[in-house]
FIMARTOR-192356 format. One record per atom (N, C-alpha, C, O): residue in three letters; x, y, z negated. Coordinates in steps of 0.05 Angstrom, whole numbers, plus 5000, padded with zeros to 4 digits. Layout:
<atoms>
alaXYZ/...
</atoms>
This chain:
<atoms>
met887572031653/met888172341654/met889572411681/met891672301689/his888272571694/his890072691722/his892172721720/his892872831699/gln894172651741/gln897372701734/gln897273061730/gln898473141709/asp896473211742/asp896073481732/asp895473571716/asp895273821712/tyr894773341697/tyr893773481671/tyr895473421644/tyr896573211647/leu895773491629/leu897073311594/leu894673311577/leu892573431582/ile895173191562/ile893673231535/ile895073311505/ile896773191492/cys894073501501/cys896773631474/cys896373421451/cys894073421442/glu897973271440/glu897473021422/glu896673191389/glu896373041369/thr896273501387/thr896173641366/thr892873741371/thr891373731353/cys892373801386/cys889473871387/cys887173781403/cys884873871400/ser888173571422/ser886273401444/ser886473601462/ser887273471481/gly886373791469/gly886274031491/gly887773851520/gly889773721526/ile886073921527/ile886673951557/ile888574081578/ile887274241590/val891174061587/val892574281598/val893774201613/val895474021612/lys892574411637/lys893874451669/lys897674441672/lys898774631661/asp898974281682/asp901774201687/asp902174581694/asp900374741701/glu904374621691/glu904874931687/glu905575021721/glu905375251730/ser906574771738/ser906574741769/ser905274771780/ser905374891802/arg903074621767/arg899574791783/arg898675001777/arg896375031785/leu899675211762/leu897675421764/leu898575761782/leu900675861788/leu895975851785/leu895775921809/leu897276251798/leu897376331775/ser898276381819/ser900076631813/ser897576881807/ser895376871819/ala898277101788/ala897177281784/ala894577361797/ala892377371786/glu895577451837/glu894777511852/glu892177361858/glu889977451856/asp892877091868/asp891876841872/asp888676781845/asp886276751846/glu890176801830/glu888076831804/glu885277131802/glu882977171794/lys886977251811/lys884577431814/lys882477361831/lys880177301824/asn883977361861/asn882177361886/asn880577091882/asn878477051895/arg881476951868/arg878676751862/arg877576801844/arg876376601836/tyr877077061825/tyr874677071813/tyr872677301824/tyr870377361816/leu874577431848/leu873177611858/leu871077521873/leu869277681880/lys871277201883/lys869676981897/lys866776941884/lys864676871896/his867277001857/his864576951845/his862477161848/his862477411848/glu860376961850/glu857977111859/glu855877151824/glu853877071812/asn857877301823/asn856077371785/asn854477691788/asn855177891776/asp852377651806/asp850877771807/asp848377851778/asp846877661771/val848178131762/val847878101741/val844278151740/val843078141718/asn843178201762/asn841178131765/asn839577901771/asn837177891767/asp840977721781/asp840277491792/asp838777321771/asp840477181760/leu836077271760/leu834977061740/leu836376891731/leu837276871708/gly837076681764/gly839176461746/gly841176551730/gly840876431709/tyr842676661729/tyr844876781720/tyr844976791691/tyr846276671673/gln842477031693/gln842077121665/gln841076841656/gln841476841632/asn839876591662/asn838676441649/asn840676271639/asn840176081624/phe843076341648/phe845676121643/phe847076261629/phe849076121625/thr847376481617/thr848176591601/thr846876671573/thr847676771551/ala844276581586/ala842176641557/ala842976431526/ala841676451504/pro844476311529/pro844876211499/pro846876351487/pro847576281465/ile848176561499/ile849476751485/ile847776961477/ile847076961453/thr846977171495/thr844977341496/thr842777291468/thr842177461451/his841977041467/his839976981453/his841276991428/his840077081408/ala842976931427/ala845276871392/ala845577111384/ala844477181363/val847177271400/val846977611391/val844277671384/val843877651360/leu842277751398/leu839777871387/leu838477681366/leu836577791355/arg838877481360/arg837677341330/arg840277491318/arg839577711308/asp842677451316/asp844577421299/asp845177731295/asp845277811272/phe845677941318/phe846078251304/phe843678391312/phe841878301326/asn843778651302/asn842678881305/asn844079041328/asn846279001340/lys841779271332/lys842479511353/lys845279721337/lys846679871351/asp845579681310/asp847579861290/asp850479641300/asp852779711305/asn849579441300/asn852479231313/asn853879411336/asn852879581352/ile856879321333/ile858279341358/ile860179111368/ile861979011354/gly859479011397/gly860678751408/gly862578831426/gly862879051435/leu863678631428/leu865878611446/leu865778311471/leu866278071466/asp864978451500/asp866178231505/asp868078171526/asp868378271548/phe869477951514/phe872377921533/phe872177801548/phe870677621543/gly873177821573/gly873677671601/gly871077751609/gly869677551617/ala869977961610/ala867678121625/ala867878051655/ala865877951666/gly869778091667/gly870178091689/gly869278321705/gly868578481688/pro868978411729/pro869178501750/pro865478701736/pro865178941733/ser863878531732/ser860878591723/ser859478321705/ser859378081712/ser858178451675/ser857578251658/ser855478261662/ser854178481662/val854178011668/val850378021654/val850478071628/val849278271619/ile851777891611/ile851177901589/ile851478161566/ile850578141543/ser853078411576/ser852978651570/ser851178771589/ser849878881571/lys849878841609/lys847378911618/lys844978811600/lys843478991592/ile844578571593/ile841878491579/ile842078661556/ile840378821549/leu844578601544/leu845078701517/leu844678941515/leu843379011495/arg845579151534/arg844879451530/arg841779431540/arg840379601529/asp840679271556/asp837879291561/asp836979361537/asp836279601533/his837079201519/his836079221490/his837479431476/his836479431454/asn838979571477/asn840079831470/asn842479671444/asn842779671419/tyr843279581459/tyr845879371441/tyr848779591449/tyr849079711470/thr849979581433/thr851979761440/thr854279471441/thr854679331421/ile855879421472/ile857479231473/ile859979281496/ile859279291520/leu863179331488/leu864779371498/leu865679161518/leu865378921517/glu867079321538/glu867979041559/glu870879071563/glu872179271567/tyr871678821561/tyr875478721562/tyr875078531596/tyr873278371603/asp876978601609/asp878178401621/asp880478411622/asp880778631613/pro883778281628/pro885478331637/pro886378331665/pro888778301673/phe884478381680/phe884478411712/phe882078591727/phe881878711749/phe880478551707/phe877978881726/phe877879091698/phe877779331705/gln877779051673/gln877379281664/gln879679201633/gln878979101612/pro882179291642/pro884279261620/pro885479421601/pro887879391595/asp883479631590/asp884479741574/asp884879611540/asp883179621522/lys886779531539/lys888679431513/lys888179591488/lys889379491469/asn886579831481/asn886379961463/asn882779871460/asn881679981442/leu881679741473/leu879879631464/leu880479301442/leu878779151432/leu882779301442/leu883879051429/leu885079071405/leu885778891389/asn885379411402/asn885379481374/asn883579551359/asn884079671338/gln880879471366/gln878679551342/gln877879321339/gln878479131352/lys875879341313/lys874779121300/lys871579071308/lys870579291312/tyr870278891311/tyr867778921322/tyr865978611310/tyr867278421303/asp862878611310/asp861978531292/asp861478291305/asp861078091291/tyr861578271329/tyr860877971350/tyr862378061376/tyr862178281388/ile864377811385/ile865577821412/ile863677621427/ile862577461411/val862977591457/val863177401465/val864877361489/val866077521502/cys864577051492/cys866376971511/cys866576711527/cys867876501523/cys863976811555/cys862876671570/cys864276541599/cys864276601623/glu865176351584/glu866576201616/glu869076331620/glu869876361643/val870476421597/val871576491593/val875776261583/val878076251593/met874576131559/met876776021539/met878175831562/met880575861565/glu876875631577/glu878475561600/glu880575671618/glu882475541626/his880175941623/his883476091627/his884976211615/his886176421619/phe884775981589/phe886876141573/phe889976071569/phe890475911551/tyr891676171583/tyr895175951583/tyr895076011557/tyr895475801544/lys894676191545/lys895476051512/lys893276171489/lys892976401480/pro891675901484/pro889275861477/pro889675931442/pro887976021427/ala892375861438/ala892775931413/ala892476181399/ala890876241381/glu894876351413/glu894676641427/glu892076811425/glu891677011411/glu890376701442/glu888676851443/glu885976761422/glu884476941415/phe885676541414/phe884076561391/phe885376771372/phe884576991366/ser887276631365/ser887976771341/ser887777181344/ser887377321324/leu888077281365/leu887177591374/leu884377611373/leu883677821364/leu883077511378/leu879677431378/leu878877401349/leu877177561339/lys879977211337/lys879977221306/lys880277511287/lys878677621271/ser882777591297/ser883477841282/ser881678061291/ser881478261276/arg880078051316/arg878978371321/arg875278271309/arg873378411314/leu875278091297/leu871878041281/leu872178221258/leu874378301250/lys869578281246/lys870378381226/lys868778211201/lys866978061209/pro869078221175/pro867678011161/pro865777961164/pro864378161160/asn863977701171/asn861677661172/asn861277551205/asn859277441214/gly863777611219/gly863777621248/gly863377391261/gly863977171251/lys862277411285/lys861877231299/lys862877201330/lys862777371347/leu863876971332/leu865576921370/leu863976781378/leu863376581366/tyr862976851399/tyr860976651419/tyr862676481441/tyr864276581456/cys862176311441/cys864476211470/cys861776031484/cys860075911471/met861976061509/met861175791528/met862975691543/met864575851554/thr863075401547/thr864575321568/thr863475011561/thr862174921543/his864374951576/his863474651585/his865774411570/his867674371585/leu865874301549/leu867574121536/leu867673811548/leu865673681553/tyr870573701552/tyr869973481559/tyr869273211545/tyr870073191521/asp868173031554/asp867672731525/asp868772581554/asp869372691574/ser868672271548/ser868872141560/ser867771971576/ser868871791589/thr864272071572/thr862172041588/thr862872121622/thr862071981640/ile864872411627/ile865672561651/ile867072431655/ile868372311637/asn867272371683/asn869672221704/asn870872501711/asn870172661729/phe872972511691/phe874672751699/phe875572741732/phe875972981738/glu875972601751/glu877872591774/glu875772731794/glu876272821817/lys872572701775/lys870472891804/lys870373061791/lys870673261805/trp870073131769/trp869473371743/trp869373661764/trp871173731779/tyr867373771760/tyr867374081778/tyr869574261746/tyr871574391748/tyr868874221734/tyr870374301715/tyr874374331719/tyr875974511723/arg874374111716/arg877773971726/arg877774151759/arg879874271766/asn875274151777/asn876774141800/asn876574541810/asn876974621833/asp875874731783/asp876774991787/asp879775071780/asp880975031758/ala880675171802/ala883975151805/ala884875371782/ala887075371770/thr882575561777/thr883375691753/thr882675591720/thr882875751702/his881875361716/his882075261697/his883975101685/his884574871688/val885075331664/val888475181662/val888175071633/val890475061623/phe886675001618/phe885574891585/phe883874761586/phe883174821609/ile882274611579/ile880074441579/ile879274321551/ile880474141539/tyr877174441542/tyr877074311514/tyr875574101500/tyr873374081511/gln875773941484/gln874673791477/gln872373781441/gln873273951425/ala870973691435/ala870373711410/ala872373711385/ala872273811363/asp874073551399/asp876573611373/asp878373811378/asp880273871364/thr877573921399/thr879574171400/thr878274331390/thr879774421373/ile875474481388/ile874974601365/ile874974661352/ile875674891347/gln874074411333/gln874774291306/gln878274371303/gln878974471281/phe879574331317/phe881874421304/phe883274801307/phe885074921295/ile880974901333/ile881275141326/ile880075211300/ile881575321284/his877475171292/his876275161271/his878475261242/his879075451229/lys879074961246/lys880674901218/lys883775081224/lys884775171203/glu884675121240/glu888275161242/glu886975601240/glu887975801231/leu884675561253/leu885275861248/leu883775991225/leu884076231219/gly882075811210/gly881575911187/gly877776071191/gly876476211176/phe877175971216/phe875276061219/phe873075871192/phe873175631187/ser871476041182/ser869175961159/ser866675761169/ser865475661150/asn865775701189/asn864475511202/asn864975531236/asn865975721247/val863875281252/val863575311277/val860875121290/val860974911277/glu859975111298/glu857575081312/glu857975061342/glu858175231359/ile857974711344/ile857474641374/ile854574561380/ile853474361371/asp853374791399/asp850674731411/asp851174711443/asp851774901457/lys850774421452/lys850874471481/lys853774561484/lys855574531468/arg853974691512/arg855874901514/arg855675131500/arg857875231498/leu853575301487/leu855675411461/leu856975391438/leu856075211424/ile858575501429/ile860175441410/ile861475731402/ile862875891415/thr860175731369/thr860275891350/thr862175901332/thr862175691319/phe863576031327/phe865976111308/phe864776291296/phe863976501307/ser864676201263/ser864476491243/ser867676611226/ser869576481217/ala867176871227/ala869376931216/ala869376871181/ala871376911167/
</atoms>
């Protein structure tokens, strides 16, 4: 493993060394450089596993939360185009913490969980915000031994502080008491 990262012996997560973490200002500036145009068809296709899952599993009467939505969210746009109600929370761009006091039928978390400084706390919060039978949809790139970690684009993103393996996902599922978890390529679905 790269010297800037450690493997958690408990959950198999790959944790960035604290000395290598960005300041909050540098992290926000890095996010502002992302070109996440909600009208870009490529971006819409990239997030389609989550939007398709929500449209399949829930209806317009259900309320969702886009956790880590950034300055603009293609997932929220697509779901709203289908007349779904989804609220947006982001610690940098939409920091309304009142949204974290509500319960939701579903929560989406797209390319966000690798930015969690304290994954146990974040996943615990997300699970506590789900209604019974709710679902948490996450997208991330899981690490496995077929990937050259040194050259991997995910490791080389300075804002990625916690990288998950399949064993890490199973640990979260069991430790936090989710009733089920499914991994389908980049889409991870936790059921309350």
